[in-house]
Structures are given as C-alpha cells and as structure tokens.
C-alpha positions as CSV (number, residue, x, y, z in Angstrom):
1,M,0.3,0.0,0.2
2,K,1.4,3.2,-1.2
3,K,-1.2,6.1,-1.2
4,I,-4.5,6.6,0.2
5,L,-7.1,9.2,-1.1
6,I,-8.9,11.2,1.4
7,P,-12.0,13.0,-0.2
8,T,-13.1,16.3,1.3
9,D,-15.9,18.8,2.1
10,F,-14.3,20.1,5.1
11,S,-17.1,19.0,7.1
12,E,-16.7,17.0,10.6
13,A,-17.2,13.9,9.3
14,S,-14.7,13.8,6.4
15,N,-12.0,15.1,8.9
16,N,-13.0,12.0,10.8
17,A,-12.0,10.1,7.9
18,L,-8.6,12.5,7.6
19,E,-7.9,11.3,11.3
20,V,-8.3,7.9,10.4
21,A,-5.8,8.0,7.1
22,I,-3.3,9.8,9.2
23,Q,-3.2,6.7,11.7
24,I,-3.3,4.4,9.1
25,A,-0.4,5.9,7.2
26,K,1.7,6.3,10.7
27,K,1.7,2.6,10.9
28,P,5.7,1.1,11.3
29,D,7.3,-0.2,8.1
30,Q,5.0,1.8,5.6
31,D,6.1,4.4,3.7
32,L,2.5,5.9,2.5
33,S,1.5,9.4,1.1
34,L,-2.0,11.2,1.4
35,V,-3.8,12.7,-1.5
36,L,-6.6,15.3,-0.1
37,M,-9.2,15.9,-2.6
38,H,-11.9,18.5,-2.9
39,V,-14.8,18.8,-6.1
40,V,-16.5,21.4,-6.0
41,D,-19.9,20.8,-7.3
42,L,-20.2,24.0,-9.9
43,D,-24.5,22.9,-10.0
44,R,-24.3,23.6,-6.2
45,F,-23.8,27.3,-6.6
46,F,-25.7,30.2,-7.4
47,T,-25.4,34.1,-7.2
48,T,-26.1,37.1,-9.0
49,N,-23.8,39.1,-11.1
50,Q,-22.8,43.1,-11.1
51,S,-26.0,43.4,-13.4
52,G,-28.2,41.8,-11.1
53,E,-28.6,39.3,-13.2
54,Y,-29.2,35.4,-11.4
55,V,-26.6,33.4,-12.7
56,D,-24.6,29.7,-11.9
57,A,-21.1,29.1,-11.3
58,K,-21.0,27.4,-14.6
59,Q,-21.7,30.7,-16.4
60,D,-19.3,33.2,-14.2
61,P,-16.2,32.3,-14.6
62,T,-15.2,34.8,-11.7
63,Y,-17.6,32.9,-9.5
64,K,-16.1,29.8,-10.5
65,A,-12.6,31.2,-10.0
66,H,-13.5,32.5,-6.8
67,L,-15.1,29.1,-5.3
68,I,-11.9,26.8,-7.0
69,E,-9.6,29.7,-4.9
70,S,-11.3,29.7,-1.4
71,A,-11.4,25.6,-1.7
72,G,-7.7,25.8,-2.1
73,Q,-6.7,28.1,0.6
74,K,-9.4,25.7,2.7
75,L,-7.4,22.5,1.6
76,E,-4.0,24.2,2.1
77,A,-5.3,25.3,5.6
78,L,-6.6,21.4,6.7
79,I,-2.9,19.9,5.4
80,E,-1.3,23.1,7.3
81,K,-2.9,21.9,10.4
82,Y,-2.6,18.1,10.7
83,G,1.0,19.2,9.6
84,L,1.0,16.5,6.8
85,T,4.2,16.4,4.8
86,N,3.3,13.3,2.9
87,A,0.3,14.9,1.7
88,I,-0.9,16.8,-1.6
89,G,-4.3,18.6,-2.4
90,K,-6.4,18.5,-5.2
91,I,-9.5,20.9,-6.3
92,E,-11.1,19.3,-9.5
93,T,-15.0,20.8,-10.7
94,G,-17.0,18.5,-12.2
95,D,-18.8,14.7,-11.1
96,V,-17.9,13.3,-8.1
97,I,-18.0,9.7,-8.6
98,E,-16.1,10.5,-12.5
99,L,-13.3,12.3,-10.7
100,L,-12.8,10.0,-7.9
101,N,-12.7,7.1,-10.3
102,K,-10.4,9.1,-12.2
103,T,-8.0,10.1,-9.4
104,V,-7.7,6.6,-8.3
105,S,-6.3,5.2,-11.8
106,E,-4.1,8.5,-12.2
107,E,-2.5,8.5,-8.9
108,E,-2.6,4.5,-8.4
109,I,-4.5,5.2,-5.2
110,D,-4.8,1.8,-3.0
111,L,-7.1,3.4,-0.4
112,M,-9.7,5.8,0.1
113,V,-11.3,6.9,3.3
114,I,-14.8,8.6,3.5
115,G,-16.6,10.1,6.1
116,A,-20.3,9.6,6.3
117,H,-22.2,12.2,8.6
118,S,-24.0,9.9,11.6
119,S,-27.6,10.2,10.3
120,S,-27.4,8.1,7.4
121,I,-24.5,7.2,4.9
122,Y,-27.0,7.1,2.1
123,K,-28.7,10.1,2.7
124,E,-25.7,12.8,3.3
125,M,-22.7,11.9,1.8
126,L,-20.0,14.0,0.8
127,F,-20.6,16.6,-1.8
128,S,-24.2,15.6,-1.4
129,S,-23.2,12.5,-3.1
130,T,-23.8,8.7,-1.6
131,T,-21.6,5.9,-0.4
132,D,-23.4,3.6,-2.4
133,G,-22.2,5.6,-6.0
134,V,-18.6,5.6,-4.6
135,I,-18.6,2.0,-3.3
136,R,-19.7,0.3,-6.5
137,T,-18.0,1.9,-8.5
138,V,-14.2,2.8,-7.5
139,T,-11.7,-0.1,-8.4
140,C,-9.7,0.5,-4.8
141,P,-10.9,-0.8,-1.4
142,V,-12.9,2.0,0.4
143,L,-13.2,2.7,4.2
144,T,-16.2,4.4,5.3
145,I,-16.0,6.0,8.5
146,R,-19.4,7.0,10.6
147,K,-17.4,9.0,13.8
148,N,-14.1,10.2,15.8
149,Q,-12.1,7.2,16.8
150,T,-9.1,5.3,17.2
151,F,-8.6,3.0,14.0
152,K,-7.8,-0.4,15.0
153,A,-8.5,-3.6,12.6
154,D,-7.6,-6.5,15.1
155,N,-11.0,-8.3,14.4
156,L,-11.9,-8.2,10.7
157,V,-15.2,-9.8,9.8
158,F,-16.1,-10.6,6.3
159,A,-19.6,-11.8,5.2
160,T,-19.6,-14.4,2.7
161,N,-21.7,-16.1,0.5
162,L,-18.9,-18.8,-0.1
163,D,-19.7,-19.3,-4.1
164,E,-18.4,-16.4,-5.9
165,E,-15.2,-15.6,-7.2
166,H,-13.3,-13.1,-4.5
167,D,-9.9,-13.2,-6.1
168,N,-9.4,-10.0,-5.8
169,V,-11.2,-9.3,-3.0
170,I,-9.7,-11.8,-1.0
171,T,-5.6,-10.8,-1.8
172,Q,-6.8,-7.3,-0.8
173,I,-8.5,-8.7,2.5
174,K,-4.6,-10.2,2.7
175,E,-3.1,-7.3,2.8
176,M,-5.5,-5.6,5.2
177,Q,-4.4,-8.9,7.6
178,R,-0.7,-8.4,6.8
179,L,-1.5,-4.4,7.3
180,F,-3.0,-4.3,10.7
181,G,-2.5,-7.9,11.6
182,S,-5.9,-8.5,11.5
183,N,-7.6,-12.3,12.6
184,L,-10.1,-12.6,9.8
185,H,-13.6,-13.8,11.3
186,L,-15.5,-15.5,8.3
187,V,-19.3,-15.8,8.9
188,Y,-22.0,-17.5,7.1
189,I,-25.0,-16.0,7.7
190,N,-28.2,-18.4,7.4
191,T,-31.4,-17.8,7.5
192,P,-34.7,-18.8,7.2
193,A,-35.5,-17.6,3.4
194,D,-32.2,-19.3,2.2
195,F,-31.1,-22.0,4.7
196,Y,-28.5,-24.7,4.4
197,N,-27.8,-27.5,6.6
198,N,-24.4,-27.2,8.4
199,H,-23.0,-30.3,6.3
200,R,-23.3,-28.4,3.0
201,I,-22.1,-24.8,4.5
202,N,-18.8,-26.2,6.2
203,S,-18.1,-28.6,2.6
204,M,-18.7,-24.7,1.1
205,K,-16.4,-23.2,3.3
206,D,-13.7,-26.0,3.0
207,N,-13.6,-25.8,-1.2
208,F,-13.4,-21.5,-0.1
209,V,-10.3,-21.5,2.4
210,D,-8.4,-24.4,0.1
211,K,-9.1,-22.0,-2.7
212,Y,-7.9,-19.0,-1.1
213,Q,-5.3,-20.4,1.0
214,L,-6.2,-18.5,4.0
215,E,-4.5,-17.5,7.4
216,N,-5.5,-16.5,10.7
217,Y,-9.3,-16.6,10.5
218,T,-11.9,-18.6,11.9
219,F,-15.3,-19.5,10.7
220,S,-18.8,-19.3,11.8
221,I,-22.5,-20.2,10.9
222,Y,-24.5,-17.8,12.4
223,N,-28.5,-18.3,12.3
224,D,-30.4,-15.0,12.0
225,F,-33.4,-14.0,10.9
226,T,-32.3,-11.3,7.9
227,V,-29.2,-11.0,6.5
228,E,-28.1,-7.7,7.9
229,T,-29.2,-8.4,11.5
230,G,-27.2,-11.5,11.2
231,I,-24.3,-9.1,10.0
232,A,-24.5,-6.8,12.9
233,H,-25.5,-9.1,15.5
234,F,-22.5,-11.3,14.9
235,C,-20.3,-7.8,15.0
236,E,-21.4,-7.0,18.3
237,D,-20.7,-10.9,19.5
238,V,-17.4,-10.8,18.1
239,Q,-16.6,-7.5,19.4
240,A,-15.6,-6.4,15.4
241,D,-13.0,-3.7,14.6
242,L,-14.0,-3.6,10.8
243,L,-16.5,-4.8,8.6
244,A,-15.7,-6.0,5.5
245,L,-17.9,-6.6,2.2
246,A,-17.5,-7.4,-1.5
247,A,-19.0,-4.8,-3.7
248,T,-19.9,-5.1,-7.3
249,H,-20.5,-2.1,-9.9
250,L,-23.5,0.3,-10.0
251,G,-26.3,-1.7,-11.2
252,N,-25.7,-4.7,-9.5
253,L,-26.2,-6.2,-6.0
254,L,-23.5,-6.0,-2.9
255,D,-21.8,-9.4,-2.7
256,Y,-24.2,-11.3,-0.2
257,T,-27.4,-9.3,0.1
258,I,-31.3,-9.9,-0.9
259,S,-31.2,-6.3,-2.6
260,T,-29.8,-2.9,-2.4
261,H,-32.3,-1.9,0.5
262,T,-30.7,-4.8,2.4
263,S,-26.9,-3.5,1.6
264,D,-27.6,0.2,2.7
265,V,-29.1,-1.0,6.0
266,V,-26.1,-3.1,6.7
267,I,-23.7,-0.3,6.3
268,D,-26.0,2.2,7.2
269,E,-26.7,0.9,10.8
270,S,-23.2,0.3,11.9
271,S,-21.3,2.4,13.5
272,R,-18.1,0.5,13.4
273,P,-15.6,1.7,9.9
274,V,-16.6,-0.7,6.9
275,I,-14.6,-1.1,4.1
276,T,-15.4,-2.9,0.4
277,F,-13.7,-4.1,-1.8
278,A,-14.7,-4.4,-5.7
279,R,-14.9,-7.9,-7.2
C-alpha cells in the first residue's frame, strides 16, 4: 500500500476520515502518502452578477474562480493544521464519482477513506453524493468512517456466501491482515429464507479456504432472521473492529445481500468502520 485518497468537503465527517487515514499512514514499516481531494460541485452554487442577473458558477467565470480559490485555501489550511508533510491537495470541478474514479486510476490509489455523516451514510454524504455510488464504482478498497475514533482492525469480519469469485477481494483482505495484523472472522449468515444445513456450508467453507489459502482466520455459521441483522449481531458478538463487504459495480447488488435496501441497512446501521472491496 502506497497511497490513500481522502475526499473532503471540510466537514467534521470528512475530518474524521482524514484522522483515520493519518493513523493508517503512521503504521510502522509503512511509507504512505495522502491525497486530499475536494470537488467543487458547480451545480450547487448560484449568485447574482454586477447587473443583478441570476447566474450559476458554470456561467460566471469569476464566481467559479472564486470558489476554486476559496476551496484551495481551505485545503491548504487543512494540510497545515494536521502537519501533513506526506500529503498533496487536489481541487477539481465536475462530477464527483467520475473524478474520484479518475483520481484512483491516475494516482494509483490503494485505499480511499471517506467520512459519512452520522444521520445516514446513504442520505447525507460528501459532496451531496452517496457512499453507494462511491462503493460501487471505484476500483480500490473504500473505508467508510462514521465517527471520530482511534482506528484499529484487530478483528476483521468478512461476510460471504462462499460461492462467489473473490480473487481480487481476498487478495486485498490479505493485505489488510498484513497491514493491521488482523484476525479474519469469516461468517456465513444462515436465514430461514435461504437455509442450508451445516454439512453443506462447511463443505463450501473448506473449498473456499483451500482455494484462497487463508490463514489466521475463524469461521462461523450464524443463524438469524435476515442477512443484515445477522451481520450486525455477529459483529457485536465478536466485537468486530472492522466489517468487510465485497461490492459489485453500479447496477448490481452488494455481495451477499438480498437487495440494495439490505446493503443500505447493513452499512447504515453499523457504527463501526466498513471497508468494501471491488470484486
């Protein structure tokens, strides 16, 4: 891992994400750099020109330049506040999701850390975007932070249905284990609506573990009424520090969920950090 991207709107939520990124960058034997990025959403800014005419930032070059300059000053102040000698700042204008994808590719980002407002990850997110859009489109792991916290990942929970291709996901989870010294808790949520007996699940688990050569892990079959409550309850039981999920791209479902609503609930109701991996 070499580079961490932190999108910021200068809110408390994004500052929480930045503080976690700083903690990760200070891990021993790591030489990580941070990329702080702010996107000016020109569609959100309106004003009146000298003639009293109502214009938006896209139409008024002076207003646009003012917004970019102001954002740049805030970004510089943020870097100075935290004394980030290993950080660069980027100011962009345009579509947030598109620009995040572009930056991940061009800067060869290994991890994105984003902050979510406490009310709802999916209803109030950075830049008036959604965590859902970020998770489903970027190709690097996305770590979502809900509150100000000392970050640790001693106990990493990965909910899986054991029958999907997880080559990319498992590679990145192993990197997380290496970086944080995590104990991996694999969990299969067994529900009345999609019930398998223990013999079949354990057989699936053996094939899964053998295929991916997993180490330092535990495996649990957890019975609950729904997938989302099962994941939440299991995380509580093992005192998980971090919940990992595999995500597909926009238009598909999060791995091991019944519907988009289910994945919303899993992430939105979890106060612990959630890391998602593109499959």
